[in-house]
Structure formats: C-alpha cells, structure tokens
C-alpha positions in Angstrom: -23.4 48.3 31.2 -19.9 49.2 32.4 -17.1 51.1 31.0 -14.9 48.1 30.1 -17.3 46.3 28.7 -18.8 49.1 25.9 -15.0 49.0 24.8 -15.0 45.3 24.8 -14.7 43.8 20.8 -15.8 40.5 20.5 -15.4 38.2 17.5 -18.2 35.8 16.7 -17.8 32.8 14.3 -20.5 31.6 13.1 -22.2 34.8 13.1 -25.1 33.8 10.8 -25.4 30.5 11.9 -27.9 29.4 14.2 -25.9 29.9 17.8 -23.9 33.1 16.0 -26.5 34.9 15.6 -28.0 34.7 18.5 -24.7 35.1 20.6 -24.4 38.0 18.1 -27.4 39.3 19.0 -27.5 38.9 23.0 -23.8 40.3 23.0 -25.0 43.6 21.2 -27.7 43.9 24.2 -25.5 43.1 26.7 -23.0 46.2 25.2 -20.4 44.7 23.9 -19.0 45.2 20.2 -19.4 42.5 18.4 -17.2 41.8 15.1 -19.1 39.0 12.5 -17.0 36.3 11.7 -18.3 34.2 8.8 -17.8 33.4 5.1 -20.3 36.1 3.7 -17.6 38.8 6.0 -14.3 37.0 4.9 -14.1 34.7 7.6 -13.2 31.0 6.8 -12.4 28.4 8.9 -10.5 26.8 6.3 -8.5 29.4 5.7 -5.9 30.6 7.9 -5.0 34.0 5.9 -8.4 35.1 6.8 -7.7 34.6 10.7 -5.6 37.5 11.3 -7.6 40.2 9.9 -10.6 39.0 11.7 -8.9 38.9 15.0 -6.6 41.9 15.2 -7.7 44.4 17.9 -10.6 42.5 19.4 -10.5 41.3 23.2 -12.4 38.4 23.1 -14.0 35.5 20.6 -17.2 33.2 20.3 -15.7 29.7 18.7 -18.1 27.3 16.7 -16.7 24.8 14.2 -18.8 24.3 11.4 -20.6 20.9 10.9 -19.6 19.4 14.7 -17.1 19.9 17.0 -16.2 16.2 16.1 -16.1 16.1 13.0 -12.4 15.2 11.4 -9.8 18.2 11.5 -11.8 20.1 14.2 -9.6 19.9 17.2 -6.5 21.1 15.2 -8.6 23.9 13.2 -9.9 24.7 17.3 -6.1 24.6 18.1 -4.9 26.3 15.2 -7.5 29.9 15.8 -7.1 29.7 19.4 -3.9 29.9 19.1 -3.4 32.2 16.9 -5.7 34.7 18.5 -3.5 34.2 21.9 -0.7 35.0 19.7 -2.9 38.1 18.7 -3.6 39.3 22.0 -7.5 38.2 21.9 -7.1 35.9 25.3 -10.5 34.9 26.1 -12.2 32.4 24.1 -15.6 30.6 24.6 -15.8 27.7 22.7 -19.1 26.0 21.5 -19.1 21.7 22.8 -21.1 19.0 23.0 -22.4 17.4 26.2 -21.4 13.7 25.9 -19.9 13.6 22.9 -16.3 11.8 23.1 -14.6 13.5 20.0 -15.7 16.8 21.4 -13.0 16.8 24.3 -9.9 16.7 21.8 -11.0 20.4 20.7 -11.7 21.4 24.3 -8.6 20.2 25.3 -6.5 21.8 22.0 -8.5 25.3 23.5 -6.9 24.8 27.1 -3.4 24.1 25.2 -3.5 27.7 23.3 -2.9 29.4 26.4 -6.3 31.3 26.2 -8.4 32.4 29.1 -10.8 29.3 28.3 -14.8 29.1 28.8 -16.4 26.0 27.7 -20.3 26.0 27.2 -21.7 22.4 26.4 -24.4 22.0 24.9 -27.7 19.7 24.7 -29.2 19.1 21.7 -30.7 22.2 19.9 -34.8 22.7 20.0 -33.7 25.0 17.1 -32.8 22.4 15.1 -36.1 21.2 14.1 -36.7 24.2 12.7 -33.6 25.3 11.1 -31.2 23.4 9.1 -31.4 20.3 7.5 -34.1 18.9 9.4 -36.9 21.7 8.9 -37.0 21.0 5.3 -38.0 17.2 5.9 -40.5 17.7 8.5 -42.1 20.8 6.6 -42.3 19.0 3.1 -43.1 15.7 4.1 -44.7 15.1 7.6 -42.4 13.0 8.7 -38.7 13.4 10.4 -36.6 10.7 10.3 -34.0 10.3 12.3 -31.8 7.8 14.7 -32.8 8.7 17.8 -35.3 5.6 18.6 -36.8 6.7 22.1 -34.1 8.1 23.9 -34.6 11.1 25.9 -33.0 14.7 25.2 -33.2 18.3 27.3 -33.5 19.9 24.0 -31.8 23.4 24.6 -32.9 26.9 23.3 -30.2 28.3 20.8 -31.4 32.0 22.6 -31.1 30.9 25.9 -27.2 29.5 24.5 -26.5 33.1 23.4 -27.4 34.8 26.5 -25.1 32.5 28.4 -22.0 32.8 26.0 -22.8 36.6 26.1 -22.8 36.9 29.6 -19.5 34.9 29.7 -17.9 37.4 27.6 -19.1 40.3 29.1 -17.8 39.0 32.8 -14.4 39.3 32.3 -12.7 36.7 34.4 -15.6 35.4 36.1 -15.8 31.9 34.1 -12.3 31.5 32.8 -11.5 28.0 33.6 -14.7 26.7 33.4 -16.8 23.9 31.5 -20.5 25.0 31.7 -23.1 22.4 30.3 -26.6 23.8 29.4 -29.9 21.9 28.5 -33.7 22.7 28.5 -35.6 22.1 31.4 -37.1 18.7 30.7 -36.3 15.4 29.0 -38.7 14.8 25.5 -38.1 11.9 23.2 -37.8 13.0 19.5 -41.4 11.7 19.2 -42.8 13.6 21.5 -41.0 16.8 20.5 -42.4 16.2 17.0 -45.9 15.9 18.8 -45.4 19.2 20.4 -44.4 20.7 17.0 -47.7 18.9 15.3 -50.1 20.6 17.8 -48.6 24.0 17.8 -48.8 23.6 13.8 -51.9 21.9 13.9 -50.8 19.8 11.5 -50.4 15.7 11.2 -46.7 15.3 11.9 -44.5 11.8 12.6 -41.3 10.6 13.8 -40.2 7.4 12.7 -36.9 6.0 14.0 -34.5 4.1 11.9 -30.5 2.9 12.8 -27.7 5.4 12.5 -25.9 3.1 10.0 -29.6 3.8 7.8 -29.2 7.4 8.6 -25.6 7.6 7.1 -26.5 6.1 4.2 -29.6 8.4 3.9 -27.2 11.4 4.4 -24.3 9.8 1.8 -27.4 9.9 -0.7 -28.5 13.4 0.3 -24.5 14.3 -1.3 -23.0 14.4 2.3 -18.8 13.9 2.3 -17.9 10.4 2.9 -15.8 11.4 6.2 -18.4 14.2 7.1 -21.0 11.2 7.4 -18.8 9.1 9.0 -18.0 11.8 11.8 -22.0 12.7 12.3 -22.9 8.4 12.4 -20.6 8.4 15.0 -21.3 11.3 17.1 -25.3 10.0 16.6 -24.2 6.6 18.0 -23.1 8.2 21.1 -25.1 11.1 21.7 -28.4 9.1 21.2 -27.5 6.0 23.4 -29.1 7.5 26.3 -26.1 9.2 28.1 -27.5 12.8 27.7 -30.7 11.8 29.1 -30.3 14.3 32.3 -30.9 17.4 33.1 -27.8 20.5 33.3 -28.1 23.8 35.4 -25.6 25.8 33.4 -28.3 28.3 32.1 -29.4 28.8 35.9 -26.2 29.4 37.3 -25.2 31.6 34.7 -28.3 33.6 33.7 -30.5 33.1 37.5 -33.5 31.8 35.5 -35.2 28.8 34.5 -34.4 27.8 30.3 -36.6 28.3 27.8 -39.5 25.5 27.5 -39.5 23.6 24.0 -43.4 24.1 24.1 -42.8 27.9 24.2 -40.3 27.0 21.1 -42.5 25.3 19.3 -45.7 28.1 19.6 -43.6 30.6 18.3 -41.8 28.8 15.7 -45.4 27.9 14.2 -46.4 31.7 14.6 -43.7 32.3 12.4 -44.7 29.2 10.2 -41.5 27.6 10.6 -43.5 24.2 9.4 -46.1 25.6 7.0 -46.2 23.7 3.2 
C-alpha cells in the first residue's frame, strides 16, 4: 500500500447494494478510504441537492445506477453526476455497465463526455442475482425460478470479482483510465443449469421455467413494478438474453491476474449460508 493509496478517498455509490458493498470492502482492503453513498447515508441519484456533500474532498468515485444502467433517465443522471464530480475535483470515475446492452452505451458516452478520467466495467450477469434481490425469494419459497432466458448460455460473474476489479482500478491511478474492461465468469451455463447447481448445493428440488420477456414483464407489473421500469427491463432482457453474451471475457484475468470465481463455488458458499433455506 502506497502513501498515495492511503490518502485516496473513494465515493462508492450503492454502497449497500450487490456490487457497491463488495467494492467498498475490496477498496478498504486495498487501503483506500471509502465514503459510502446510498440513501441510508443521505445520497440519492434522483436528488441532485444530495450530491455535493458526498463528492466534496473525494478523489475518485464508483458509479452504479440503481435498477438498471439502461433504464430511462440513467444516461442523463450518470452524465449529470459525472459532470458535478469533475467540477468538484473528483476526476477519477469508474462506472458499472453491462455487456451487450445497447442502452448502456448511452450512459457510458455520458460519462466519457463529462471530462472525467473514466473507466467502464462491463459485467456479465451476476451469480448473486440468484442469491440476492428479487429472484432469491421466488426460488427459495416456491422452489421454481421463472425467467425469460430460454436455453441461452451466460458466463455468470461473481460480484466479489467485480468488487476486486473496481478496487484495483481505483487504486491504480491512471493505469486503466480511458478503458472499458469486460468481466465474466470462467464458463458458460444456461439458467436451468445454474438452478440445477444450486439444487445440488442445497439438496433441494429446484426447477427453472422459461417464459417470454413479455410474459415476464406482465409478472413484474403484477408485482407492482412501475410501467416505465417494466418496459426498460423487458427490452434489456430481450437483448441480453438473445445469445449475444454467450462468450467469455478476460477482464478479471487482465486486472487481477487470476481466474474468475466459479459458479459452483458461489452456489456452495451461498448454500452453506442457508440462502435458499425455507
């Protein structure tokens, strides 16, 4: 750990979320000073009056937009926060983006246009989407995962690897500035195969049922998800789960120098924590 690293303060948005919590943990382990930014800490992406206090005196920031990077308003918010950060002297910005999602590129371009020393981390589908967030309760309580993925293969990435990549990028000065780093897990699995691995790890009978993106959107609407958000998610699922992402990326190997965590290890560890226990 260098003196420079010890004196670096990093704003972590979504600090209580799936990736933000891991970024905060990894950044602290790398010797960075973490300033958590979430609604619990008084930061709100939708309220610009909360931004200045979080950014004041910081050196860098990790940006993760809530709900989805391709959601309506995401590009505008990312651009506005990035410009405010640069204006406050926070030039080093790392944005979490998505592999293969067309609308995600709008937010990436807004970041680039801000004048920041930017890095984009484009991630595959998270392994932890099966253990945290809206999917886990359905799988845990009903024993069935209903999702619009068909038989498409996805290289599920462990968010702990994302946290380590982002922390390394933030601790490496300008080494990764101006780069897009694409990260994935080490192998391709269908969603059905992923659920089968979770079933083996838990000893439970768990199943996967594929539906169309439209039908899934109707289910989301029935759960009370706002119409605009449903539309954006349906569009994202249709893009991301059409087979375009059925390939491996080597960003984790490039940045961390080792292989990504495997889905089997994730399932075993989450099962040991009784994640899917009824």
